[in-house]
N, C-alpha and C positions, 0 to 999 in steps of 0.2 A: 292086358287088364288095367283098368284105371287105378291109379295110386292116390291115396288120400292121406293128407297130413292134417291133424287137428291141433290147433294152438290154444292152450288154456292160459288165459291172462294176456290182455293186450295193452300193456303199459308202454313205456318208452322203448324197451328192448323189443317187445312184441311188434310195435309199429314198424321198426326196421326189418324184423324177421319176415313179416308177410310181404314187404316190398321185395326182399330178396327171393322169397319163395315164388312170388308171382312171376318172376323172370327166370326161374330155374326150369330147365328141361327135365322131364321125368316125373314131375308131380302134376296131377290133373285136377284134384279137388283140394281146396284149402278151406277148412272149417274152423270157425272161431267160436270158442266157448268162454263167455264172460257174463257178468251180471250188471255191467254198466253201459249206459247209452253211448258214451264216448267211444267204446270199442266198436260199436256198429258204425259210427261216423268214420272212424279210422279205417275200418274195412272198406267202406264205400269209397273212400279217397283212394285206396290202393287199387280197387277195381277200375277206377277211371284212369289213374295215372299209368297203370300198366297197359291199358288199352291203347294209349298213345303210341306205345312201342310194339303193338301188334299182338299182345298177349291177351288171351281170353279164357283164363282158367275159371272153373266153377267155384264160386265162393258161397258159403252159407254161414249165417250167424245163428248161434244157439244160445239163448239166455240161460245161464247155468250158474248154480251156486255149488262150488266144489266141496263145500262143507257137508253137503247132503250126499252121502256115499251112495245111497239107494238110487237117487235120481241120476247121479252121474253114471252109475253102472248101466242104467237103462239107456241113457244117451249113447254110451259107448257100444252097447249091444245093437242099437239102431244104426249108428254111423260106421262102425267097424273101421276105424282109421288104421292104416298100415304103420304109421309112426305118430307119436304124440310128442309135441314140444311143450314142455311144462315150464311156464314162466310165472308161476304163482308163488306168492310169499305174503305173509301177514303184514309185514312192514319192510320196505326196502332199507338196506343199510345206509343209503344216501340220505335218508330223512334226518339222521342225527349228525351227519358230516363229521365222523370221528377220524381225524387225520393225525399224522405223526406230530409229536410235540415240536413246537417251533414253526410249524407250517402256518403261513399267513393265508387263512381261508376266510374271505369276506362273507361267505354263506354260513359260517359256523353258527349253530343255534344253541349250543350248550356252553356253560361256563368253562373257561379254559382248564381249571383244575380238574373238573369232572371228565372232560375230554381226554386229558393226559392220563388219568387213571384207567379209563375205559380202553385206551390204546395199550397201556401196559398189561391190562388183563387179557386182551386178545379178542379176536373177532368172534369167537364162539360164545361169548356171553349172551348173545341174542338168539341162540339156537331155537328156543321155543317158537319164535317168529318164523324161522326158516324151515323147520322140520314139518310142522303141523299140516300144511296144505299139500305138499308133495306126498306125505304119508297117506292122507285121505284119498288122493288120486290113485296111488298104488293099490289101496284097499278096494277102490271102485273097479279098477282094471281086473283085479283078482276075482271080484264078485261077478263081473260081467262074463268072464270066461273067454273073452276074445284073445286072439293072438296078435300082439302088437309090441312095439318097442317104445319106451319112454326115454326122452332126452331131457335132462333136468338142469335148470339154471340156478336154483337156490342152494348156495354154498355146497355144491355137489361133492366136493372132496370128503365131507363129513356126513351130509344128509344121505348120500347114496348108501354107504355102509350101514347107517342107522336104520334106514327104511328096509333094506334087504334083510337085516338080522331080525327085525321085529315082524315084518309082514310076510317074509318069505318070497317076496317079489319086489322089484324096484326098477329104477332107471338102468338102462343098458349102459349108458354113459352120461356124463355131465358135459358142461360147456364152459368156455372161458378159462380163467385162472392161469395155470401154467401153460395152457395151450396158446394164449395170447403172447406170452413171453416167447414161446417157441417159434411162433410165426414171425415176430419181430426179429428174432435172431436169424432165422432162415433168410428173411429179406435182406438183412444187413450183410450176411455172408455172400449171398447171391450177387449183390452189388459190388462188394469188395473183390470177390474172385472173378467177376465178369462172366459168370455162368448162369444159365437159365435157372429159375427158382426150382423147377422140377428135379434138377440135378443135385440139389442140396438136401441131404438126408440128416435128420436129427434123431438121436435116441436120448430122450430127455425125460428123466424121472424127477418130479418136483411137486410141491404142494401149494395150496392156496396161501399159506404163510409166506412162501417165497415171493409170490406175486404181490402180496400185501406189504411186505417189509423189506424186500430186496435181500442182498447177500451180506450186508454189513453185520448182522446179528449172529452170523455163523450157522444159519439154517442149512441143513444138509440137502444135497441134491446130486444128481448124476447127469452129465452131459457129454455126449460124443457127437462130433460133427464130421460128416462125410461129404466130399465133393466127388460125385460118381462113386468109384470104389476106393478112393483115397481118404484115409483118416487125416483130417487137417485140424483136429482139435488143438494140437500143440501150437499152431500158428496164432492162436488168439488168447488174449488176456480175458479169461472167462468172466471175471467180475465186471470188466468194462462193457461186455456185451449186455449185461443187465442194466446198465446205466441209461440205456435208451428207452426203458419202459416208461410210458407216460404216467403222470400222477392221476389219481382217481378224479375224473371229471366227466361232464356230460358227454364229451366226445367219444367216450368208450362204449356208448350204447350201440353204435353201428358195428364196432369190432366184436362185441359180445354176441350180438345177433348173428353176425357172419359166422362166428365159431359154431353157434347152434345149428344154423342152416347147413353148414358143411357136414355136420354129423347126420342130420336128417337126410340129406341127399345121398350120402354114402350108404346109408341103410336102405333107402328107397331104390337106388340104382344098383345095389349089390356090387360095389366097386372093388372091394378088397384093398383099398388104398391105405397106405401107412400114414396115419395122422396122430395127433395127440389129444387125449381126453382125460378129464378127471373121473375117478370112480368107476372104471369099467367093471360091470357085473358086481358092484358093491365093494370093490377094493378101496381102501383109504388113499387119498392123494391122487396124483396124475401120472400117466404112463403113455408110452408109444403104443398104439393099437392099430389093428386092422379091422375095419368094419365091413360086414356083408349083410345080406338080408337075414342071415341067421343070428347076427349079433356082433359082439366084440371079442377080439382075441388080443391079449397082451403080447407084444413082440419086443424082445430084449436082445441086445448084443451078447455075444458069447461070454464076455467077461463079467456079466451081471446076471444073477439068478433072480427069479421072482421073489423068493424069500428075502433076498437082500434089498430088492427094490421096495417091497412093502415095509421093511424095517426103516429105510430112509424116510419114507413118508410118515410112518408112525412117530418117528423122532421129530420130524419137521412140524407135525401138527401140534406138538407141545407148545410151539411158539404162537399158535392160535388159541391155546388154553386147554387143549384136549390131552388128558393123560392117557386115556384108553376108552374103547367102546366095548361094553360087555356083550355076551352072546345074545342077550335079549334086546339089544339096541339101547340100553341105558348108557348115557354118556357120563364119564367120570372126568371132572375138571382137575387141572393141575392145582397143587397147593397154592401157587402164586395167584392164579386166577381166582380161586375160591376166597383167598384172604382179601384181595382187593375188592371183590364184589360184596363180600360180607361187610367191609368197611363202608361201602356205599349203600348198604341196607338190603342187600340181596343174599340171603343165606342158602346157598345151593351147592353142595359138594358133588351130588349126583343128580342127573336129569333123567328121570324115568318117563316112559312113554305115556303113562296115564296121568302125568303131571303137566303135559305140554300146555294145555289150555289154561290151567290155573297159574302156572309159572309165567305164561305170556301176559296174563292180566296183572300179575304182580309187577312185572317189568314195566308195563304200561303206566301204572300208578307212579312208579319211581321216576319214569321218564317225564311225566307231567310235573312232578316235584322239581326235577332238575331244570326243566324249561322255565318254570315259574321263578326259580332263583336267579336265572339269567336276566329276567325282565325287571327285577326289583332294583 
């Protein structure tokens, strides 16, 4: 039976993702859903470039506005994708280039004092941008009644649990974040030990905050390294393993896309392989998981319970500014994050689902004010 992947949102990560999908065995149809002409041009470029290598998968472009839940549900009913790769977000985090204080970033667009405050407040301050469209997609999937899996790119560690709690359906897993760290560590250990990559097994529990800020701030995580059946964790200075993580730059687009395509293909091919992913079935943070056509299963070593793993990630996400997520999907910010953002003109201790659009507009106005102050 032909397998179909639908990609919602064809930006920089999406461009890489469809290039990888076009060359992946096991997927037959690649459908693109976007509302911009550039997405169609990018798709056509992939059709041609992959043909040079002998690949001739079926591509379709569907002009779509994901904000229209009814229309999106009808599109999903019509196309019935086996897996959805969701790459949609109201605004990319890269737009504001918020980097660690003291970082020399020639592309910085905000005044340094505001950038430093936003960094201190944590990544979650722009959650209205990140939750809204993945939530609408989940609502459309639910309305359509189709059986599919969503793989989400937008701040999955937090967006995943928020969407699941509010909609009752959400991404089966996310992509990137601690998974990219895990892959870099596996590659390093493979080269150091002189063993094939497939023989290096990680059990890594960690959050987006760790990928964003590294280990210096005391962000909790769990890491166990196996070479074959041998536990070799003790051979390594764990903090030094994280020092090889690249800084946030445009070169990460391909790695982020590869992380997403790995998840998509594991679901499509029913591989049951052990990989890492954020927010499996709506859990906060990232975990080792096995992916099959049925979905995701968290797999932990005997010395770590699921309750302990979740607690690690709940504590870690406080470094992103998340105190907790209520049962209805409302996000409660830490006192530190709330105080900093209130000082900047954004008074929001709790982010409720029905406030996402209004809070997003409020942030947009503040953002324009900050940008204008840099130009003066």
